[in-house]
All heavy atoms as an XYZ file, in Angstrom:
935
protein
N     -10.365     11.539      4.867
C      -9.216     11.295      5.691
C      -8.735      9.865      5.565
O      -7.876      9.540      4.779
N      -9.320      9.000      6.364
C      -8.849      7.610      6.450
C      -9.074      6.855      5.140
O      -8.211      6.141      4.682
C      -9.557      6.916      7.598
S      -8.959      5.258      7.918
N     -10.237      7.036      4.547
C     -10.520      6.330      3.296
C      -9.642      6.829      2.160
O      -9.189      6.061      1.338
C     -11.990      6.511      2.917
C     -12.992      5.734      3.757
C     -14.399      6.154      3.396
C     -12.821      4.259      3.559
N      -9.413      8.120      2.109
C      -8.656      8.692      1.009
C      -7.215      8.190      0.988
O      -6.727      7.729     -0.033
C      -8.686     10.217      1.086
C      -8.070     10.853     -0.133
O      -7.990     10.244     -1.186
N      -7.635     12.076      0.014
N      -6.541      8.256      2.109
C      -5.133      7.840      2.122
C      -4.991      6.348      1.866
O      -4.068      5.917      1.186
C      -4.486      8.219      3.447
O      -5.129      7.555      4.513
N      -5.902      5.560      2.383
C      -5.812      4.119      2.200
C      -6.006      3.739      0.744
O      -5.369      2.812      0.246
C      -6.852      3.408      3.088
O      -6.653      3.836      4.424
C      -6.701      1.915      3.009
N      -6.869      4.457      0.050
C      -7.103      4.178     -1.367
C      -5.804      4.247     -2.151
O      -5.539      3.404     -3.005
C      -8.098      5.202     -1.949
O      -9.301      5.133     -1.204
C      -8.381      4.927     -3.402
N      -4.975      5.222     -1.864
C      -3.768      5.440     -2.652
C      -2.547      4.731     -2.092
O      -1.693      4.278     -2.850
C      -3.476      6.934     -2.772
C      -4.622      7.675     -3.361
C      -5.430      8.583     -2.724
C      -5.134      7.550     -4.690
N      -6.396      9.020     -3.567
C      -6.247      8.405     -4.788
C      -4.779      6.797     -5.783
C      -6.984      8.532     -5.952
C      -5.517      6.923     -6.945
C      -6.598      7.782     -7.026
N      -2.431      4.629     -0.799
C      -1.193      4.123     -0.208
C      -1.172      2.616      0.007
O      -0.204      1.955     -0.350
C      -0.930      4.824      1.130
C      -0.703      6.317      1.038
C      -0.548      6.916      2.423
C       0.505      6.620      0.196
N      -2.190      2.082      0.593
C      -2.157      0.676      0.987
C      -2.032     -0.234     -0.225
O      -1.181     -1.113     -0.255
C      -3.411      0.345      1.796
C      -3.286     -0.914      2.597
C      -2.638     -0.913      3.818
C      -3.811     -2.106      2.138
C      -2.518     -2.060      4.561
C      -3.702     -3.261      2.884
C      -3.053     -3.226      4.091
O      -2.934     -4.374      4.818
N      -2.864     -0.017     -1.206
C      -2.808     -0.858     -2.400
C      -1.500     -0.749     -3.151
O      -0.958     -1.739     -3.633
N      -0.959      0.456     -3.242
C       0.294      0.643     -3.969
C       1.476      0.006     -3.253
O       2.446     -0.388     -3.892
C       0.557      2.136     -4.169
N       1.394     -0.132     -1.955
C       2.523     -0.663     -1.201
C       2.498     -2.178     -1.050
O       3.539     -2.806     -1.040
C       2.570     -0.021      0.198
C       2.958      1.431      0.173
C       4.374      1.657     -0.305
O       5.254      0.829     -0.004
O       4.598      2.661     -0.984
N       1.326     -2.770     -0.908
C       1.297     -4.172     -0.529
C       0.867     -5.124     -1.634
O       1.050     -6.325     -1.494
C       0.392     -4.401      0.708
C       0.879     -3.607      1.887
C      -1.046     -4.082      0.403
N       0.328     -4.617     -2.712
C      -0.136     -5.509     -3.779
C       1.026     -6.054     -4.600
O       2.028     -5.355     -4.793
C      -1.091     -4.770     -4.708
C      -2.454     -4.442     -4.120
C      -3.215     -3.526     -5.048
C      -3.240     -5.707     -3.870
N       0.908     -7.270     -5.093
C       1.930     -7.791     -6.005
C       1.963     -6.938     -7.278
O       0.945     -6.394     -7.702
C       1.459     -9.212     -6.319
C       0.386     -9.527     -5.357
C      -0.135     -8.250     -4.819
N       3.124     -6.844     -7.875
C       3.294     -5.982     -9.044
C       2.365     -6.384    -10.181
O       1.847     -5.527    -10.896
C       4.767     -5.987     -9.496
C       5.595     -5.266     -8.442
C       4.935     -5.325    -10.851
C       7.051     -5.189     -8.713
N       2.088     -7.658    -10.331
C       1.221     -8.116    -11.421
C      -0.198     -7.564    -11.288
O      -0.880     -7.344    -12.286
C       1.189     -9.638    -11.450
N      -0.653     -7.330    -10.066
C      -2.010     -6.832     -9.838
C      -2.077     -5.338     -9.554
O      -3.145     -4.744     -9.604
C      -2.634     -7.562     -8.640
C      -2.890     -9.038     -8.796
C      -3.404     -9.615     -7.489
C      -3.899     -9.268     -9.904
N      -0.951     -4.737     -9.235
C      -0.935     -3.368     -8.728
C      -1.609     -2.371     -9.655
O      -2.457     -1.589     -9.225
C       0.504     -2.942     -8.449
C       0.602     -1.636     -7.717
C       2.021     -1.338     -7.329
N       2.473     -2.342     -6.378
C       3.727     -2.533     -6.050
N       4.659     -1.805     -6.599
N       4.062     -3.446     -5.181
N      -1.296     -2.386    -10.936
C      -1.854     -1.375    -11.843
C      -3.358     -1.552    -12.018
O      -4.105     -0.567    -12.059
C      -1.147     -1.416    -13.196
O      -1.365     -2.667    -13.822
N      -3.817     -2.784    -12.083
C      -5.255     -3.030    -12.248
C      -6.039     -2.590    -11.015
O      -7.067     -1.917    -11.119
C      -5.503     -4.507    -12.539
C      -4.972     -4.954    -13.890
C      -5.154     -6.452    -14.065
C      -4.622     -6.926    -15.386
N      -3.187     -7.033    -15.433
N      -5.556     -2.966     -9.843
C      -6.248     -2.620     -8.607
C      -6.181     -1.120     -8.352
O      -7.166     -0.514     -7.911
C      -5.653     -3.405     -7.413
C      -5.787     -4.903     -7.632
C      -6.300     -2.977     -6.115
C      -7.208     -5.406     -7.721
N      -5.049     -0.502     -8.646
C      -4.955      0.947     -8.450
C      -5.862      1.686     -9.429
O      -6.408      2.744     -9.098
C      -3.503      1.416     -8.581
C      -2.615      0.947     -7.447
S      -3.227      1.320     -5.792
C      -3.219      3.091     -5.825
N      -6.045      1.136    -10.619
C      -7.009      1.722    -11.556
C      -8.424      1.635    -11.019
O      -9.196      2.596    -11.100
N      -8.780      0.483    -10.456
C     -10.097      0.343     -9.833
C     -10.242      1.269     -8.628
O     -11.313      1.851     -8.408
C     -10.325     -1.110     -9.399
C     -10.591     -2.111    -10.503
C     -10.630     -3.531     -9.933
C     -11.904     -1.795    -11.190
N      -9.185      1.414     -7.865
C      -9.230      2.304     -6.704
C      -9.442      3.746     -7.144
O     -10.237      4.474     -6.538
C      -7.941      2.180     -5.893
N      -8.749      4.171     -8.194
C      -8.917      5.539     -8.687
C     -10.325      5.761     -9.223
O     -10.947      6.799     -8.969
C      -7.879      5.834     -9.774
N     -10.853      4.783     -9.960
C     -12.214      4.906    -10.502
C     -13.246      4.945     -9.382
O     -14.160      5.784     -9.404
C     -12.501      3.740    -11.448
N     -13.111      4.062     -8.396
C     -14.080      4.061     -7.292
C     -13.979      5.340     -6.474
O     -14.986      5.883     -6.019
C     -13.896      2.833     -6.411
O     -12.646      2.868     -5.769
N     -12.754      5.845     -6.298
C     -12.559      7.103     -5.577
C     -13.275      8.243     -6.316
O     -13.962      9.057     -5.685
C     -11.060      7.378     -5.456
C     -10.723      8.537     -4.593
N     -10.782      8.468     -3.235
C     -10.336      9.796     -4.890
C     -10.436      9.633     -2.722
N     -10.162     10.449     -3.715
N     -13.152      8.281     -7.618
C     -13.809      9.310     -8.425
C     -15.331      9.183     -8.320
O     -16.039     10.171     -8.128
C     -13.367      9.195     -9.890
C     -14.103     10.113    -10.810
C     -13.801     11.462    -10.849
C     -15.106      9.626    -11.627
C     -14.486     12.314    -11.694
C     -15.794     10.471    -12.473
C     -15.487     11.820    -12.503
N     -15.848      7.974     -8.423
C     -17.300      7.757     -8.365
C     -17.857      8.170     -7.006
O     -18.908      8.829     -6.925
C     -17.631      6.283     -8.688
C     -17.333      6.007    -10.165
C     -19.072      5.948     -8.360
C     -17.308      4.539    -10.532
N     -17.182      7.819     -5.933
C     -17.637      8.209     -4.598
C     -17.596      9.722     -4.443
O     -18.515     10.323     -3.869
C     -16.800      7.496     -3.514
C     -17.040      8.085     -2.141
C     -17.100      6.016     -3.521
N     -16.542     10.358     -4.949
C     -16.462     11.826     -4.861
C     -17.602     12.495     -5.612
O     -18.164     13.483     -5.134
C     -15.122     12.328     -5.382
C     -14.020     12.140     -4.370
O     -14.277     12.035     -3.175
N     -12.794     12.089     -4.842
N     -17.944     11.984     -6.778
C     -19.075     12.543     -7.525
C     -20.361     12.344     -6.736
O     -21.193     13.271     -6.630
C     -19.175     11.906     -8.939
C     -20.490     12.261     -9.604
C     -18.008     12.354     -9.795
N     -20.560     11.170     -6.159
C     -21.757     10.915     -5.361
C     -21.876     11.842     -4.172
O     -22.964     12.379     -3.883
N     -20.772     12.062     -3.468
C     -20.788     12.962     -2.311
C     -21.074     14.392     -2.748
O     -21.857     15.116     -2.111
C     -19.450     12.864     -1.552
C     -19.355     11.520     -0.848
C     -19.299     14.005     -0.559
C     -17.995     11.220     -0.269
N     -20.474     14.809     -3.848
C     -20.679     16.166     -4.353
C     -22.125     16.384     -4.792
O     -22.716     17.436     -4.536
C     -19.728     16.447     -5.532
O     -18.385     16.235     -5.073
C     -19.864     17.858     -6.030
N     -22.696     15.394     -5.440
C     -24.090     15.518     -5.889
C     -25.074     15.469     -4.724
O     -26.102     16.133     -4.746
C     -24.419     14.409     -6.899
C     -23.704     14.562     -8.223
C     -24.126     15.801     -8.985
O     -25.335     16.120     -8.982
O     -23.246     16.446     -9.564
N     -24.788     14.654     -3.718
C     -25.704     14.512     -2.589
C     -25.589     15.653     -1.586
O     -26.531     15.906     -0.828
C     -25.448     13.185     -1.882
N     -24.471     16.349     -1.584
C     -24.214     17.375     -0.585
C     -25.273     18.455     -0.452
O     -25.782     18.690      0.653
N     -25.643     19.150     -1.527
C     -26.608     20.249     -1.379
C     -27.963     19.801     -0.819
O     -28.505     20.446      0.092
C     -26.755     20.783     -2.808
C     -25.477     20.424     -3.475
C     -25.071     19.126     -2.873
N     -28.508     18.713     -1.323
C     -29.811     18.279     -0.816
C     -29.681     17.716      0.603
O     -30.596     17.876      1.425
C     -30.448     17.255     -1.748
O     -29.640     16.109     -1.835
N     -28.561     17.057      0.911
C     -28.364     16.535      2.268
C     -28.265     17.682      3.273
O     -28.868     17.618      4.351
C     -27.118     15.668      2.318
N     -27.528     18.727      2.939
C     -27.434     19.872      3.843
C     -28.775     20.584      3.972
O     -29.117     21.103      5.039
C     -26.358     20.855      3.383
C     -24.987     20.493      3.863
C     -24.009     20.124      2.964
C     -24.671     20.517      5.213
C     -22.736     19.783      3.398
C     -23.418     20.185      5.659
C     -22.439     19.811      4.749
N     -29.558     20.634      2.894
C     -30.872     21.271      2.957
C     -31.822     20.481      3.851
O     -32.645     21.072      4.560
C     -31.454     21.404      1.550
N     -31.734     19.154      3.836
C     -32.676     18.323      4.593
C     -32.217     18.022      6.016
O     -33.005     18.128      6.953
C     -32.939     17.008      3.859
C     -33.695     17.236      2.568
O     -34.589     18.061      2.506
N     -33.305     16.507      1.535
N     -30.978     17.600      6.171
C     -30.522     17.203      7.522
C     -29.457     18.143      8.071
O     -28.899     17.882      9.127
C     -30.016     15.738      7.526
C     -28.847     15.528      6.575
C     -31.141     14.781      7.235
C     -28.223     14.143      6.662
N     -29.195     19.214      7.378
C     -28.259     20.270      7.780
C     -26.917     19.692      8.233
O     -26.348     18.861      7.549
C     -28.919     21.162      8.823
C     -30.108     21.930      8.252
C     -30.766     22.802      9.265
N     -31.482     22.086     10.321
C     -32.676     21.513     10.176
N     -33.273     21.536      9.018
N     -33.251     20.917     11.205
N     -26.430     20.150      9.377
C     -25.082     19.762      9.811
C     -24.990     18.279     10.174
O     -23.887     17.748     10.324
C     -24.607     20.626     10.978
C     -25.341     20.410     12.273
C     -26.638     21.233     12.375
O     -26.926     22.052     11.495
O     -27.338     21.024     13.353
N     -26.084     17.594     10.311
C     -26.047     16.158     10.609
C     -25.455     15.346      9.449
O     -25.118     14.175      9.632
C     -27.445     15.644     10.948
C     -27.943     16.207     12.261
O     -27.152     16.481     13.161
N     -29.248     16.395     12.366
N     -25.353     15.994      8.295
C     -24.723     15.318      7.153
C     -23.281     14.929      7.479
O     -22.770     13.937      6.975
C     -24.786     16.230      5.927
C     -24.241     15.616      4.649
C     -24.657     14.362      4.215
C     -23.323     16.294      3.860
C     -24.174     13.807      3.048
C     -22.835     15.745      2.686
C     -23.262     14.510      2.288
O     -22.787     13.960      1.134
N     -22.631     15.668      8.343
C     -21.254     15.342      8.724
C     -21.185     13.994      9.446
O     -20.172     13.310      9.394
C     -20.655     16.446      9.605
C     -20.425     17.717      8.843
C     -21.104     18.885      9.183
C     -19.523     17.760      7.787
C     -20.892     20.048      8.486
C     -19.299     18.928      7.082
C     -19.989     20.078      7.432
O     -19.779     21.228      6.739
N     -22.259     13.608     10.126
C     -22.263     12.333     10.821
C     -22.215     11.152      9.846
O     -21.778     10.055     10.218
C     -23.469     12.211     11.749
C     -23.393     13.171     12.914
C     -24.372     14.134     13.103
C     -22.327     13.118     13.809
C     -24.297     15.022     14.156
C     -22.241     14.006     14.859
C     -23.230     14.954     15.027
O     -23.137     15.830     16.072
N     -22.627     11.371      8.631
C     -22.487     10.334      7.602
C     -21.008     10.027      7.393
O     -20.598      8.864      7.316
C     -23.158     10.772      6.281
C     -22.851      9.783      5.163
C     -24.643     10.951      6.470
N     -20.182     11.071      7.339
C     -18.734     10.886      7.162
C     -18.109     10.255      8.400
O     -17.211      9.412      8.284
C     -18.063     12.218      6.845
C     -18.531     12.805      5.558
C     -19.416     13.870      5.546
C     -18.099     12.285      4.346
C     -19.862     14.404      4.350
C     -18.538     12.808      3.154
C     -19.429     13.870      3.156
N     -18.590     10.644      9.572
C     -18.083     10.038     10.808
C     -18.412      8.550     10.819
O     -17.558      7.718     11.144
C     -18.669     10.754     12.045
C     -18.329     10.004     13.322
C     -18.166     12.186     12.118
N     -19.634      8.195     10.451
C     -20.036      6.782     10.440
C     -19.226      5.985      9.424
O     -18.794      4.862      9.718
C     -21.525      6.666     10.135
N     -19.006      6.548      8.243
C     -18.200      5.851      7.230
C     -16.777      5.626      7.712
O     -16.200      4.553      7.514
C     -18.203      6.642      5.919
S     -19.767      6.601      5.052
N     -16.201      6.641      8.353
C     -14.831      6.515      8.857
C     -14.755      5.468      9.960
O     -13.833      4.636      9.973
C     -14.324      7.877      9.361
O     -14.349      8.810      8.279
C     -12.907      7.771      9.904
N     -15.702      5.477     10.877
C     -15.702      4.473     11.951
C     -15.875      3.064     11.394
O     -15.207      2.129     11.835
C     -16.792      4.789     12.969
C     -16.552      6.030     13.829
C     -17.764      6.301     14.718
C     -15.292      5.885     14.651
N     -16.775      2.915     10.423
C     -16.976      1.611      9.792
C     -15.685      1.124      9.148
O     -15.262     -0.024      9.334
C     -18.093      1.704      8.746
C     -18.251      0.457      7.933
C     -18.869     -0.663      8.461
C     -17.766      0.396      6.628
C     -19.005     -1.827      7.707
C     -17.900     -0.754      5.877
C     -18.516     -1.868      6.414
N     -15.007      2.011      8.404
C     -13.777      1.605      7.738
C     -12.672      1.291      8.737
O     -11.875      0.378      8.516
C     -13.314      2.680      6.758
C     -12.111      2.235      5.995
C     -12.225      1.305      4.978
C     -10.851      2.697      6.313
C     -11.120      0.859      4.295
C      -9.745      2.261      5.632
C      -9.881      1.342      4.618
N     -12.604      2.035      9.836
C     -11.588      1.737     10.844
C     -11.771      0.333     11.413
O     -10.790     -0.386     11.632
C     -11.630      2.775     11.960
C     -11.033      4.129     11.625
C     -11.272      5.114     12.755
C      -9.554      4.005     11.337
N     -12.998     -0.074     11.643
C     -13.263     -1.424     12.149
C     -12.838     -2.464     11.110
O     -12.171     -3.452     11.437
C     -14.750     -1.581     12.527
C     -15.097     -3.028     12.815
C     -15.077     -0.700     13.719
N     -13.203     -2.232      9.851
C     -12.814     -3.164      8.784
C     -11.288     -3.241      8.679
O     -10.709     -4.333      8.593
C     -13.427     -2.725      7.433
C     -14.941     -2.807      7.469
C     -12.865     -3.538      6.275
C     -15.487     -4.195      7.681
N     -10.623     -2.101      8.681
C      -9.164     -2.077      8.558
C      -8.496     -2.769      9.744
O      -7.518     -3.496      9.572
C      -8.667     -0.639      8.438
N      -9.022     -2.567     10.932
C      -8.423     -3.169     12.121
C      -8.471     -4.693     12.065
O      -7.507     -5.369     12.417
C      -9.127     -2.655     13.378
C      -8.534     -3.197     14.655
C      -7.363     -2.663     15.172
C      -9.132     -4.253     15.321
C      -6.803     -3.158     16.327
C      -8.587     -4.762     16.481
C      -7.420     -4.215     16.980
O      -6.869     -4.717     18.128
N      -9.604     -5.233     11.599
C      -9.766     -6.686     11.622
C      -9.269     -7.396     10.366
O      -8.936     -8.568     10.424
C     -11.228     -7.054     11.870
C     -11.657     -6.801     13.288
C     -12.530     -5.776     13.579
C     -11.163     -7.577     14.314
C     -12.922     -5.538     14.885
C     -11.541     -7.342     15.632
C     -12.425     -6.318     15.911
N      -9.216     -6.706      9.231
C      -8.917     -7.398      7.978
C      -7.628     -6.966      7.283
O      -7.184     -7.637      6.367
C     -10.083     -7.240      6.994
C     -11.315     -7.965      7.457
C     -12.393     -7.278      7.985
C     -11.390     -9.352      7.399
C     -13.520     -7.936      8.432
C     -12.514    -10.022      7.839
C     -13.574     -9.308      8.357
O     -14.680     -9.962      8.802
N      -7.017     -5.864      7.684
C      -5.793     -5.411      7.032
C      -4.608     -5.755      7.914
O      -4.536     -5.307      9.058
C      -5.822     -3.903      6.812
C      -6.714     -3.443      5.700
C      -7.830     -4.161      5.308
C      -6.430     -2.272      5.034
C      -8.648     -3.736      4.295
C      -7.244     -1.822      4.011
C      -8.353     -2.553      3.638
N      -3.659     -6.540      7.415
C      -2.483     -6.883      8.234
C      -1.651     -5.642      8.574
O      -1.544     -4.712      7.782
C      -1.674     -7.816      7.339
C      -2.598     -8.259      6.272
C      -3.629     -7.191      6.115
N      -1.087     -5.643      9.755
C      -0.231     -4.540     10.190
C       1.091     -4.593      9.424
O       1.706     -5.650      9.314
C       0.036     -4.639     11.688
C       0.956     -3.569     12.218
C       0.409     -2.172     12.024
O      -0.672     -1.878     12.548
O       1.066     -1.380     11.326
N       1.528     -3.475      8.876
C       2.781     -3.435      8.122
C       3.809     -2.490      8.745
O       4.914     -2.378      8.225
C       2.516     -2.987      6.670
O       1.910     -1.691      6.677
C       1.625     -3.981      5.949
N       3.472     -1.852      9.837
C       4.395     -0.916     10.472
C       5.598     -1.666     11.052
O       5.453     -2.733     11.643
C       3.668     -0.156     11.575
C       4.528      0.872     12.272
C       3.769      1.616     13.318
N       2.929      0.702     14.082
C       2.088      1.096     15.015
N       1.958      2.355     15.294
N       1.364      0.211     15.671
N       6.765     -1.123     10.854
C       8.032     -1.669     11.363
C       8.355     -3.049     10.799
O       9.050     -3.834     11.442
C       8.048     -1.724     12.885
C       7.824     -0.405     13.547
N       8.663      0.665     13.371
C       6.834      0.032     14.362
C       8.213      1.695     14.049
N       7.096      1.335     14.655
N       7.854     -3.377      9.615
C       8.180     -4.643      8.979
C       8.990     -4.376      7.715
O       8.817     -3.361      7.057
C       6.910     -5.413      8.597
C       6.154     -5.961      9.777
C       5.022     -6.833      9.327
C       4.338     -7.478     10.504
N       3.275     -8.379     10.080
N       9.852     -5.305      7.386
C      10.603     -5.193      6.142
C       9.687     -5.548      4.978
O       8.612     -6.138      5.165
C      11.809     -6.150      6.141
O      11.317     -7.488      6.169
C      12.726     -5.893      7.327
N      10.118     -5.224      3.780
C       9.324     -5.564      2.603
C       9.152     -7.067      2.462
O       8.105     -7.543      2.020
C       9.974     -4.985      1.349
C       9.942     -3.463      1.220
C      10.713     -3.023     -0.014
C       8.521     -2.956      1.170
N      10.162     -7.821      2.859
C      10.072     -9.276      2.785
C       9.016     -9.804      3.752
O       8.254    -10.710      3.436
C      11.434     -9.912      3.079
C      12.468     -9.706      2.003
C      13.113     -8.324      2.028
O      12.950     -7.590      3.047
O      13.754     -7.963      1.038
N       8.970     -9.243      4.967
C       7.974     -9.667      5.945
C       6.565     -9.313      5.481
O       5.627    -10.094      5.672
C       8.252     -9.012      7.303
C       9.503     -9.515      7.975
C       9.889     -8.690      9.187
O       9.533     -7.506      9.266
O      10.564     -9.259     10.067
N       6.411     -8.151      4.864
C       5.102     -7.756      4.338
C       4.688     -8.697      3.218
O       3.537     -9.146      3.162
C       5.135     -6.290      3.851
C       5.325     -5.349      5.041
C       3.861     -5.939      3.094
C       5.586     -3.910      4.649
N       5.616     -9.004      2.325
C       5.304     -9.921      1.221
C       4.889    -11.286      1.754
O       3.939    -11.894      1.262
C       6.505    -10.051      0.286
N       5.576    -11.772      2.772
C       5.239    -13.070      3.352
C       3.857    -13.038      4.005
O       3.101    -14.008      3.906
C       6.291    -13.483      4.372
N       3.491    -11.924      4.640
C       2.179    -11.862      5.286
C       1.043    -11.835      4.266
O      -0.091    -12.150      4.595
C       2.092    -10.650      6.218
O       2.102     -9.448      5.488
N       1.342    -11.472      3.019
C       0.340    -11.491      1.963
C       0.460    -12.740      1.088
O      -0.151    -12.829      0.035
C       0.434    -10.233      1.099
C      -0.164     -9.033      1.764
C       0.603     -8.218      2.555
C      -1.506     -8.752      1.615
C       0.054     -7.123      3.185
C      -2.075     -7.666      2.241
C      -1.288     -6.847      3.028
N       1.268    -13.707      1.515
C       1.329    -14.988      0.832
C       2.346    -15.080     -0.289
O       2.369    -16.066     -1.010
N       3.193    -14.078     -0.465
C       4.206    -14.139     -1.510
C       5.359    -15.039     -1.080
O       5.653    -15.174      0.103
C       4.754    -12.741     -1.822
C       3.736    -11.849     -2.477
O       2.694    -12.362     -2.909
O       3.979    -10.634     -2.560
N       6.016    -15.642     -2.063
C       7.194    -16.448     -1.788
C       8.369    -15.499     -1.555
O       8.638    -14.612     -2.360
C       7.497    -17.365     -2.968
C       8.687    -18.253     -2.755
C       8.943    -19.133     -3.953
C      10.201    -19.942     -3.749
N      10.546    -20.707     -4.936
N       9.063    -15.681     -0.458
C      10.177    -14.807     -0.088
C      11.457    -15.629     -0.114
O      11.524    -16.704      0.468
C       9.965    -14.196      1.311
C      11.145    -13.339      1.703
C       8.682    -13.387      1.348
N      12.463    -15.114     -0.791
C      13.753    -15.773     -0.870
C      14.717    -15.028      0.042
O      14.921    -13.818     -0.111
C      14.295    -15.772     -2.320
C      15.674    -16.399     -2.373
C      13.326    -16.488     -3.237
N      15.259    -15.735      1.009
C      16.213    -15.128      1.940
C      17.597    -15.109      1.301
O      18.084    -16.122      0.818
C      16.267    -15.921      3.243
C      14.989    -15.885      4.036
C      14.722    -14.539      4.681
O      15.692    -13.821      4.987
O      13.544    -14.215      4.860
N      18.218    -13.957      1.282
C      19.558    -13.806      0.732
C      20.428    -13.201      1.827
O      20.113    -12.139      2.355
C      19.553    -12.889     -0.513
C      20.960    -12.690     -1.040
C      18.653    -13.452     -1.577
N      21.515    -13.883      2.142
C      22.420    -13.407      3.175
C      23.446    -12.431      2.614
O      23.647    -12.313      1.401
N      24.122    -11.729      3.516
C      25.130    -10.750      3.107
C      26.287    -11.432      2.382
O      26.836    -10.894      1.422
C      25.649     -9.999      4.331
C      26.621     -8.896      3.977
C      27.083     -8.124      5.194
O      26.587     -8.381      6.297
O      27.963     -7.272      5.028
N      26.633    -12.634      2.803
C      27.720    -13.363      2.164
C      27.375    -13.669      0.707
O      28.222    -13.579     -0.177
C      27.996    -14.652      2.932
C      29.346    -15.226      2.609
C      29.712    -16.413      3.448
N      28.888    -16.577      4.638
C      28.918    -17.638      5.418
N      29.716    -18.627      5.138
N      28.159    -17.723      6.480
N      26.107    -14.028      0.442
C      25.677    -14.299     -0.936
C      25.771    -13.050     -1.804
O      26.181    -13.103     -2.962
C      24.242    -14.823     -0.951
C      24.092    -16.144     -0.223
O      25.063    -16.930     -0.222
O      23.010    -16.387      0.347
N      25.384    -11.921     -1.237
C      25.442    -10.656     -1.983
C      26.889    -10.296     -2.307
O      27.215     -9.898     -3.437
C      24.760     -9.519     -1.185
C      24.979     -8.173     -1.859
C      23.280     -9.807     -1.019
N      27.778    -10.450     -1.337
C      29.192    -10.133     -1.560
C      29.817    -11.077     -2.575
O      30.627    -10.657     -3.414
C      29.955    -10.176     -0.241
C      29.577     -9.094      0.775
C      30.305     -9.326      2.083
C      29.847     -7.716      0.225
N      29.453    -12.358     -2.518
C      29.990    -13.319     -3.482
C      29.529    -12.980     -4.894
O      30.315    -13.022     -5.847
C      29.568    -14.737     -3.110
N      28.270    -12.608     -5.032
C      27.761    -12.234     -6.359
C      28.434    -10.957     -6.853
O      28.759    -10.829     -8.029
C      26.246    -12.043     -6.307
C      25.657    -11.765     -7.673
C      24.141    -11.711     -7.649
O      23.528    -12.070     -6.635
O      23.584    -11.307     -8.674
N      28.670    -10.014     -5.948
C      29.363     -8.790     -6.333
C      30.768     -9.100     -6.835
O      31.225     -8.552     -7.842
C      29.434     -7.826     -5.155
C      30.076     -6.486     -5.548
C      30.367     -5.633     -4.375
N      31.484     -6.236     -3.636
C      31.981     -5.749     -2.526
N      31.444     -4.686     -1.981
N      32.995     -6.323     -1.942
N      31.467    -10.007     -6.155
C      32.815    -10.372     -6.577
C      32.811    -11.009     -7.961
O      33.668    -10.718     -8.802
C      33.453    -11.322     -5.560
C      33.770    -10.629     -4.242
O      33.853     -9.373     -4.242
O      33.908    -11.327     -3.228
N      31.837    -11.870     -8.220
C      31.734    -12.512     -9.537
C      31.482    -11.466    -10.617
O      32.120    -11.476    -11.673
C      30.619    -13.579     -9.529
C      31.029    -14.753     -8.637
C      30.303    -14.056    -10.933
C      29.896    -15.722     -8.353
N      30.576    -10.541    -10.356
C      30.284     -9.493    -11.336
C      31.475     -8.566    -11.540
O      31.737     -8.101    -12.655
C      29.052     -8.691    -10.903
C      27.729     -9.460    -10.929
C      26.614     -8.609    -10.338
C      27.387     -9.885    -12.337
N      32.207     -8.296    -10.446
C      33.407     -7.463    -10.562
C      34.466     -8.133    -11.430
O      35.124     -7.481    -12.244
C      33.992     -7.171     -9.177
C      33.170     -6.147     -8.400
O      32.262     -5.531     -9.009
O      33.426     -5.982     -7.192
N      34.627     -9.441    -11.252
C      35.603    -10.172    -12.061
C      35.231    -10.122    -13.541
O      36.083     -9.927    -14.402
C      35.707    -11.619    -11.596
C      36.467    -11.800    -10.306
C      36.499    -13.254     -9.864
O      36.308    -14.150    -10.710
O      36.708    -13.496     -8.660
N      33.941    -10.302    -13.828
C      33.500    -10.247    -15.225
C      33.716     -8.864    -15.824
O      34.025     -8.725    -17.001
C      32.016    -10.625    -15.332
C      31.740    -12.088    -15.141
C      30.268    -12.381    -15.321
C      29.981    -13.859    -15.126
N      28.550    -14.155    -15.271
N      33.529     -7.829    -15.005
C      33.670     -6.457    -15.505
C      35.114     -5.980    -15.448
O      35.422     -4.895    -15.944
C      32.789     -5.521    -14.695
N      35.993     -6.755    -14.831
C      37.397     -6.362    -14.745
C      37.653     -5.300    -13.690
O      38.583     -4.518    -13.806
N      36.857     -5.273    -12.646
C      37.006     -4.288    -11.579
C      37.815     -4.905    -10.450
O      37.506     -5.996     -9.970
C      35.642     -3.825    -11.045
C      34.850     -3.148    -12.158
C      35.804     -2.889     -9.854
C      33.415     -2.826    -11.784
N      38.866     -4.196    -10.020
C      39.657     -4.646     -8.892
C      39.312     -3.779     -7.682
O      39.294     -2.557     -7.752
C      41.157     -4.497     -9.184
C      41.627     -5.484    -10.234
O      41.066     -6.591    -10.277
O      42.524     -5.123    -11.019
N      39.033     -4.429     -6.576
C      38.733     -3.713     -5.339
C      39.989     -3.702     -4.488
O      40.748     -4.663     -4.434
C      37.592     -4.364     -4.576
C      36.298     -4.308     -5.374
C      35.119     -4.421     -4.446
N      33.903     -4.373     -5.223
C      33.165     -3.287     -5.383
N      33.528     -2.168     -4.813
N      32.061     -3.304     -6.098
N      40.210     -2.596     -3.765
C      41.401     -2.481     -2.927
C      41.326     -3.394     -1.725
O      42.315     -3.948     -1.305
C      41.578     -1.030     -2.480
C      41.890     -0.041     -3.617
C      41.959      1.367     -3.069
C      43.188     -0.418     -4.290
N      40.154     -3.498     -1.132
C      40.018     -4.392      0.016
C      38.739     -5.220     -0.142
O      37.746     -4.738     -0.640
C      39.976     -3.626      1.323
C      38.828     -2.659      1.434
C      38.851     -1.895      2.733
O      39.700     -0.998      2.869
O      38.008     -2.212      3.601
N      38.800     -6.429      0.268
C      37.647     -7.310      0.182
C      36.961     -7.352      1.538
O      37.620     -7.425      2.560
C      38.068     -8.723     -0.224
C      38.647     -8.795     -1.601
C      37.805     -9.698     -2.396
C      38.436     -9.781     -3.793
N      37.530    -10.216     -4.748
N      35.665     -7.286      1.533
C      34.885     -7.395      2.757
C      34.502     -8.853      2.902
O      33.951     -9.458      2.011
C      33.629     -6.509      2.680
C      32.816     -6.637      3.964
C      34.018     -5.057      2.429
N      34.789     -9.426      4.074
C      34.447    -10.838      4.293
C      33.372    -10.990      5.312
O      33.038    -10.150      6.041
C      35.680    -11.637      4.741
O      36.207    -11.029      5.921
C      36.707    -11.703      3.647
């Protein structure tokens, strides 16, 4: 549940592009290795500790929730720029006027005439 979604979503959303593919590759490899370990341990764990094996998953989930709460910055309701800033990236603020001015320059170069200008 919690570990699985975080492996795929958190890293892909918040990592800088230069590191994203490498870290996601490590995440996929570690996810595969853990799945193999759980699959191999399952039959003997159920034979020895029966249904108590499920408490191993509960403990892992609780442990990860504590780690995530204290060490992962909250990204809900934040813009991409705010998320980038919370991870130490340099953020360049661009206003609407700058975007419109650049659009006008590009339109002039392309020979596009607009019927009305937005100011």
